[in-house]
C-alpha positions as CSV (number, residue, x, y, z in Angstrom):
1,X,28.9,-83.5,0.8
2,X,31.2,-83.5,3.8
3,X,34.3,-81.3,4.0
4,X,37.6,-82.0,5.7
5,X,36.4,-80.2,8.9
6,X,33.3,-82.3,9.2
7,X,30.8,-79.7,7.9
8,X,28.0,-81.3,5.9
9,X,25.5,-80.1,3.4
10,X,22.3,-81.8,2.1
11,X,20.9,-80.4,-1.1
12,X,17.3,-81.1,-1.8
13,X,16.0,-79.6,-5.1
14,X,12.4,-79.0,-4.5
15,X,10.0,-76.1,-5.4
16,X,6.7,-77.7,-4.2
17,X,3.5,-77.6,-6.3
18,X,5.0,-77.7,-9.8
19,X,6.8,-74.4,-10.4
20,X,7.0,-73.2,-6.8
21,X,5.7,-69.7,-6.2
22,X,5.4,-69.0,-9.9
23,X,7.7,-66.0,-9.5
24,X,10.9,-65.8,-11.6
25,X,13.4,-63.1,-10.6
26,X,14.1,-60.9,-13.6
27,X,17.1,-62.2,-15.6
28,X,17.7,-65.2,-13.4
29,X,15.8,-68.0,-15.2
30,X,14.6,-70.0,-12.2
31,X,11.4,-69.9,-10.1
32,X,11.4,-69.1,-6.4
33,X,10.3,-71.8,-4.0
34,X,7.1,-71.8,-1.9
35,X,8.1,-74.4,0.8
36,X,6.3,-72.4,3.5
37,X,2.9,-73.2,1.9
38,X,2.0,-75.7,4.7
39,X,2.6,-73.3,7.5
40,X,-0.6,-71.7,8.9
41,X,-1.4,-68.5,10.7
42,X,-4.3,-70.2,12.5
43,X,-3.7,-70.0,16.3
44,X,-3.5,-73.4,18.0
45,X,-3.1,-75.4,14.8
46,X,-0.2,-77.9,14.8
47,X,1.3,-76.2,11.8
48,X,0.9,-72.6,13.0
49,X,3.9,-70.3,12.9
50,X,4.8,-69.4,16.5
51,X,8.0,-68.3,18.2
52,X,10.2,-71.3,19.3
53,X,8.1,-73.8,17.3
54,X,9.0,-76.0,14.3
55,X,5.9,-76.7,12.2
56,X,5.9,-80.0,10.2
57,X,7.6,-79.4,6.9
58,X,8.5,-81.8,4.1
59,X,12.1,-80.6,3.7
60,X,13.8,-82.9,6.2
61,X,17.6,-83.3,5.7
62,X,19.3,-86.2,7.6
63,X,22.7,-87.2,8.6
64,X,24.2,-90.7,8.9
65,X,27.0,-91.6,11.3
66,X,29.4,-94.5,11.7
67,X,30.2,-94.7,15.3
68,X,30.6,-91.1,16.4
69,X,31.8,-89.9,13.0
70,X,29.7,-88.2,10.3
71,X,29.4,-90.4,7.3
72,X,27.0,-88.6,5.0
73,X,24.2,-86.0,4.8
74,X,21.2,-86.9,2.7
75,X,17.7,-85.9,1.8
76,X,14.6,-87.3,0.3
77,X,12.3,-85.5,-2.2
78,X,9.1,-87.2,-1.0
79,X,6.5,-84.7,0.3
80,X,4.5,-86.0,3.2
81,X,6.1,-89.5,3.0
82,X,9.5,-88.0,3.6
83,X,9.9,-89.1,7.2
84,X,9.1,-92.7,6.1
85,X,11.5,-92.4,3.2
86,X,14.3,-91.5,5.5
87,X,13.7,-94.6,7.6
88,X,13.6,-96.8,4.5
């Protein structure tokens, strides 16, 4: 969705691993996500969580432009093939 001021939003409905974290907030009726599952606390690992770093993640929104104008925002629910899915 793109509003009249050019702000865009890409909604990707994904909990990861079936039902996400398995935690359901009391009275809400939905499960909480666990998208941080692939981040590690192992120092030096490519997916380690460190200041100023962006570990690989499978929620990758994208934007398409026509010329210099924003045309659309989009996302792919595709796990580890998501970067390839965006290119396709």
